[in-house]
N, C-alpha and C positions, 0 to 999 in steps of 0.2 A: 356081165363083164365090168359093169361100173363098180361093183363091190370089190372086185379083184384089183382094179386100178387104184381105188381109194386106199385099201389096206396096204397095198404094195408101196404106194407113194408115201403114206404116213411112216411106214417102217424105214424106208430108205432115207427120207428127209431127216428123221430123228437120228439115225446112224451117221449120216453125212454131217449134220450139225455138230455132233459130239466129236467126230474126227477132226473137223476143221477147227473147232474150239481148242482141242488138245494141241494141235500143231501151232496154232497162233500163240498159245500160252508158252509152249516150248521155245518158240523163236523169240518171244519178247522177254523171256527170263534171262537177261543178260548179266545178272549179278552172280555168276557162278564162282568167281574168284575175286578176292579183295587183295590188291597188291599192297605189300607192306615193306617199309624200309627196315633194314636190320635192327636199327635202334628201337623200332616200335614192335618188335616181336613180343608175343605173350610171354610173361614171366613163367607161366605154367600152362597146363593144358585145360581141357574142358572148353576150348575156344575162347578163353577169357584170361584177363590178368588176375593177379591175386586179389586186387581190390574188387574186381567184378565177381570173383568166386565168393567172396564174403557176401556181396549183395545178393547173389543167387541163393546161397545157403540160408541167409537171413530170411529171405522171402519164403523159402520152403519151410523153415522152422516156424515163422509167424503164421503160416497157413495152418499149422498144427495147433498153435496156441489160440487162434481166433476162429478158425473153422471154415474160412473161405480162401480162395486163391488170392495171393497178394502180388501186387506189381513189384518188379525188381527195382529197388531204389526208392520206392514210395511214390506218392503218399499212400500209407497203409490203411486198409479198410478196418473199421472198428464196429463190428456188428454186435448182436446181442450176446455172443459168447466171449467177447473181448475182455470183459470185466467179470471177476468172480470173487466171492467171499464165502467159500464153502467151509462150514464148521468142521468137516471131516478132513480138511486139507490143512496141514500144519503151516502152509505158506500164508494163510490169511488173505487179506485184500490183495488182489493181483490184477494187473492190467497188461494185456498182451504178453503175459509170462513174467512180467517184472513185479516183484513183491513190494508192498508198501514200505517195509522196513529197509529193503535194499535201495529203493528210490530215495528214501529219507537220508540214508547214509551217503549216497552219491551227491545229493544236493547240498548236504552239509559240507562235504569236502570241496564243493565248488563255491562255498560261501553264499549259498542261496537258501531262502526260507523254505521250510517244509510245505508241501501241498499234497492234495489227494492224488494218489497214483493214477487215478482215472484221467487226470489232466496231463499226463506225460506226453511230451511232443515226440514226433517221429525222430527228430535229431537227437533227443535225449536217449530214447530207447536204442537207437542205432549205436550211439557211443557206449552205452552200458553193455550191450551185447558184444560189441567188438572188444572192449577193454577187459571185461570181466568173464567172458566165456570163449570168444574166438581166439584171442591172443594167448590166454593161459594154456590152451590145449595145442598151441602152435599149429593151428589148422593150415596156415599159409605153407608150412613145410610138409604137410601130409599129402598123400596122393589124392587125386580127384576122386570124389565119392567117399573115401575114408574120412575126409574133412567134414562132410555133411553128417555122417553117422556119428562121429565123435562129438562134434559141436552140438547136435541135437540132444544127445544123451546128457551132455554137460549141462544143458539148460534144464532138461526134464528131471535129471537125477543128481546133479552136482558134478562139478568139474573133476573132483578127486575120484569119484566113482567111475566116470567115463575114462579117465586115464588108466585106472587099475584094470578095467575090463579090456581096454586096448592091449595092455601088457599081457594079460591072460590069454587073449586071442592070438598074440604073437608067440606065446610060449617062452617069454623071457621073465627075468626077475620082476616081481610085482612090488614096487616101492612107492607108487603114486607120484613119481617124479618123471615128467616127460622130458628127458634129456636126449643127447645125441644117440645113445644106444637104442632107445625106443624109436627115434626118427629113422635111423638107419635100417632097423628091422622092418619098420612099416613100409619104407620105400622099396625094400628088397622083396617083400611078400607079393603074392598075387592079390591084387586089390579086391577082385570079386570074391575070392575065397575068404580073405580077411574080413570083408564086410559081413559075409554070411556068419562066420564064427563070432564076430563081435555082436551081431544082432541076436544070436542065440544066447549069448551071455547076458545081454541086456534083458531079454525076455525072462531069463531065470532070476535076474535081480528083481524085476517087477513082481514076479510071483511070490517072492519072499517078503514083500512089503506088507505091513499090517493092514493097509487099506486097500489091498488088492481086491477084496470082496466088492468094493464099490467102484473103484476106478480101473480095475484090471483090464476089462474089455477095451476101454479107450486107450490105455497104455499099449496094449498088444497091437491094436489096430494102427496106432501111431507108429510103432516100431516097424510094422510091416510096410507101411507107406514110405517111411524114410529109407528102409532097406531097399525097396524097389527103386527109388530115385537115386540112391547112392550107387547101386550096382549099375544103373543106366549111365550115370556120369562116368563110372569107371570103364565101362565098355566104350564110351566115346573116346576117353583118354587112350585106351589100348589101341584103337583104330587109327590114331593120329600117327603119321610117319615120323621117325626120328630125324633130327636135323642131319644134313650131309656134313661130314667132318671138313675142317679147313683144308683147302687145297684140292678138294674134289669138285670137278666141274659139274654144273647143273645141266643135265641132259634129259631127254624124255624117259630115260631109264632110272633116273634118280629124282628124289623130291627135295627141293631146297626150301626149307621153311622160312629162310630169309627173303624168299622171292614171293611166295604166295601162301595164303592160308584159305582152306575151304570155308566159305561163309554159309551160314545157315540161311535158308530161304525165309523171307519176311512174310510171305503168304503162300497159299496153295498153288497159285499160278507160277511160282518159281520152283516148285517141287517137281523134280523129274519123276519121282515115284507117283505123285499125284496125277501128273499129266499122262503117264503111261497107263494108270488105272482108268482114266477117262477114255483114252484111246481104245483100250481093250473092252471097256464097257460099251463104247460105241459100236464095236464090232459085234458084241453080243446082241445089242439092240437091233442092229441091221439084220442079223440072222433071224431073230424072232419076227421081224417085219416081213422078211422074204417068205418064211414058212407060213406066216399068217395069210399072206397073199395067196399062196398055193392052196391052203386049206379053204379059204373063201371061194376060190375058183372051183374047187372040187364040189363044194356044197351047192354052188350055183348050177354047175353042170348036171348034178343029179336032181335038181329041183326039189330038195328036201324041205325047204321052207321059204316063205316070202322074205325078201331082202330086209335086213335091219330089224327084224322082229326078234323077240326073246328066243323063239325056237331056232331062228337062223343063227344067232350068236351061240346058242347051245351046241348046235351041230358043228360050227367052226371050232369051238373050244374042244369038243370031243375029237375032232380030226387033229388038232394041235397036239394034244397030250399023247397021241399015239405015235408021234414022230421023234426020232432021236435028235434031229436038228433043233427042235424046239427046246428040249431039255438041255441040250448043250449050250444054247443061247442063254437060257435062264441061269444056268450054273455060272457061265462066264460073266454075265451081268452082275449076279449076286457076289461073286468073288471080287470083281473089280470095285463094286460098291464098298465092300468090307475093307479092302486095301486102302481106298481113298479116305474112308472115315477114320481108320486107324492112323493113317498118316496125318490127318488133320488133328486128331487127338494129341499125337506126340508134338506137333508143332505148337498147339495151344498150351499143352501142359509143361513141356520142357524147353520150348523155344528153339528146337533144332529140326 
């Protein structure tokens, strides 16, 4: 009976701990809503202002240029892949995606002496990417997600090519000029479908490049990663409720964006999904513990082996795998673990 008590106590203690922990985290996660004044409303969606959208997209793009995750707003990591001088790349000397000749021209316009592009500062590369890539494609006026896709292709393939592929994806006249007609069409389109069509056209563009034999795989993988992030941002944008028109009272049946905005959790303790996964995992662990206790009791009752010997553990395991409750607990625990890990991945990768 000692073995029964020990196994049962361990299972119940583990389950109870996880349940209490989940409830504690749920009750202490008090930052569910961030109250906003009407004047401080986001200028656009993706939970951010247009300035923040540029910072987010810049970090996503620099991750592709440098090879590691980049903090939003800097300081930016500069690892072994940050600088390149590939003889098969027409760009020549490049640092964080900025070409030496491009950097020289920018510093010349600022009245500054030329210097090695490897020494470019975070402030300088931010200004160059904003003024020469983000603003020319009018990313501030594009839907969330579409802005990242067009901006990244502009950096990787040229602004003119990115604009033309966007117009092709929209099915409008392709003139390489991103004016009001293109902006209206982009904002009227389904963002996720537009991103998918645009990404397909970008892949076709890469395949037609003469150096595809060498860089093609990296280009296609970059396109796939950017497409995934862009579509994710578009989905966030689509889930945000539209502002209530003027004169409509805020009630529990309407959402007033001037009143509150859903804030992303800062850590897993503030994630309802994460806390629910912990709660469900605790239930699965408790189930396994109870079944283990019953199996141990049965083995002891039949005197199949001495307590806590290899043979004893083998008999207990054999009893466990023959019960539906054990497998139900295992599946529940595995599913909850997957949900928790996937939620943590999204929080770390997308900040939502």
